[in-house]
N, C-alpha and C positions, 0 to 999 in steps of 0.2 A: 502492503500499500505506499503510494506516493504523498509527497507533503501535500500537492493540490487536492491530492482526495482526501485526507485529513481535514483540510483547510474547511474544503466543501461541506464535510461531515459536520463540523463546530457547527458552520455557518447557521444550519437546520437545527443540530441540537442543542444550540444557545436558546433558540428560540421556543423551545419544548419546555423546557425544566424553568422552576424558577432559579433564581441566583444563588441560595443556597445550596445548591447542589454540586457535588466536585463529579467532575466527566473524568472516565480514561478511556484510552482507545487503545487495543492489540491487534496485531497481524494474526497471524496464524501460531506464532508463539511465544511473540516475545510484545511486551508496551512498548508504545512507539510515542505516546501521547499521556499526560496527564494534567489539568485543570482542576486545583483544588478549590474548595473552598470555606469560607471562617467556618461554619458548625463542623465539620467532618475534613480531614486531612488525612488521607492514608499513607503519605508520605512513599507513591509510587513513583520509580522512578524508572521512565524511558531507559529501553537498552536491555532491560533488566526478564528473564523469561517469567513467562506469566505462572504461576502456582498452581499446582495440584488444587487445593483447598477454596477455591475460591469461585464466586458465580460466573468471570469469564471465562475461564476453565471451562466449566462444567455447560456454559453454552455454546461456544468452540464443537465438544465432544459429543454432545446431541444434536448439535446443529438446531434449536429452540430456545424461543425467549425463556430465560431461568430469571425469577425472583426471588429472594432468598435473605434471611437474616445469618449474619454468619458473627462468630465469637472474636476474640481479641487476640486470639493463638496466634494467625498470619503476619497482621500489620499490625499487631498490637493495639489495636483501637476498632473494637465492634461496628457495626456497618449493614446497613441496610440497602444491597445492592439488584439493581437490575439490568442484563443484560442483553442485549439482543445483536444475534450472528450477523454476519456480513456474510452472503452466499454467492457464490458465482460457478456456475455448472453444476448447480448439489456441493458443492465442497466451500468449508468455511476459507475464505481469506482475512477473517477479522474479528471482531466483536466491539460494541458503542456500550460502556458501562457506565450507569446513573447511579450515583454510589451518596445514600442518603443518613442520617442519623439514627432515623430510625423506622421501624416498618410505615408506612404511610396510615393516617390514618382510613376509618370505613364508619359510615354509618347504615344503621338498618331502615333509616325512616327517610322520605323524600323532602325532607325539610330543616331549618335550622333552627334552633330554640334560642333568641336571644333575651339578653337581659334588660328591660327597660326600668324608669326610674322606681316602679313601685310593684313590678309582677313580672314574670317571663312571659313572652309568648313565641307560638310556633309559628314559622312563616315557609312557608310552601316554598319551594325554590322559583316556579313560572312567577313568584310576586315581586319576589327580590329585585332592585334594580342597580345595584353595587355594590359590594364591600369595601372598605377602606381601613387601611391599617392605620390605628391610631393606641400608643403607646401599651405595644406588644400585647394588645387585642385585637379585636376586629368590629368593625361599626356597619352596621348592615341596614341600609335603608330600603325599603319597601313599600309598597301601594297599600301595604296593613299596618304601618309604624316602624320604627326606628328603634335600634337597640345597639347592646355589643356582645360579641359571643367571648369566649375565655380563651378561644383559641389563636395563636397568630394567623396570619393572612395566608403564609405559603403553607400552614400545617392543615388549613382548611382547604385551599386550594387540590390538595391532592383527591378529595374526594366530591369536588363538585361535576355536575354533567358537565363534559368539554363541547359537547353541542350544544349550550345553552351560556356559558360562559367563559368569558378571554380574559386572560392577564394583557395590561393593557398600558401596565405601570407597576415600578415597584411595589405602592401603594394602593392601586387600584387594582380593580378584578370588579370586570362588567356584566350583565343580563344583554347578550346582544339586540333580543327580542324586545329590549325598553329603550333603545338607540333612537332618537328623534332625527338628530343629525349631525353630520361632520363636517366641521369647518379646519381649512388648514391652521397654524397656530402659529408656529415658526419652521425655521429649516430641520424636512423630516417629521414633524412633529404634527396632531391634531388635536382638537377641543372636540369632547363628546357632548352633543345638550340632548339630556334622555328626557323620555316623556314627561317627570316632574318639572322640568324646567333644571335638573341640577345640574353643573358641568362635569364632568373629567376630562384630566390631561392622560393623552397618548403619547411616550415618551421616546425618543428617537432610540431604544435599545429594542422598545417593542414595535414599530410601525411597521418594519416590511411584514412581521408576519401579521400584525394586524389588517394590513392591506387583504396581502395573499388568500386569508381566509374571509374577507368580506366581499372579496375580488374588484376591488377598485382601484 
């Protein structure tokens, strides 16, 4: 896998995962790229062989997506990995692995329960307008009322339906069905006018993915 291929992969991967995710890329046998995050750093060294007891090795060996929690005996740090093999003529040519500090959260209900001033309010996903990071919690704005969720924005992002919600900024996730207008804001950025007249920015780092998703 040459450097141009790695660069192309990273252009896509960086738009799919939150900034807190570490990303590792391997060829058939060795690590060739590593981008650590502030939340979890396995200190992977490009050029070294992929250890057998990793999700990356398993994804290459089984030629399928592997998602597993691994303890600290390989890298000295526990992690949750999601590895996808890159196949060519039914042969593994490499793998891209997303490294998270913990397994993504899953909720059994199709709504978020938020805390208001004096009560808790269950809000169905389709009624949520946008979510905003605020003081290590998440502010949820909806047609049924507003409140806060105890988990941060990156934790919530993993279990939100990706056919409805889109990360458009480090601090914002929007429900695309509640976007009324899209305005150019500055170079390579946009400003979203939501159905309730609230305004949400689209940052430069998310603008390309956002445009591709909404086809404009």
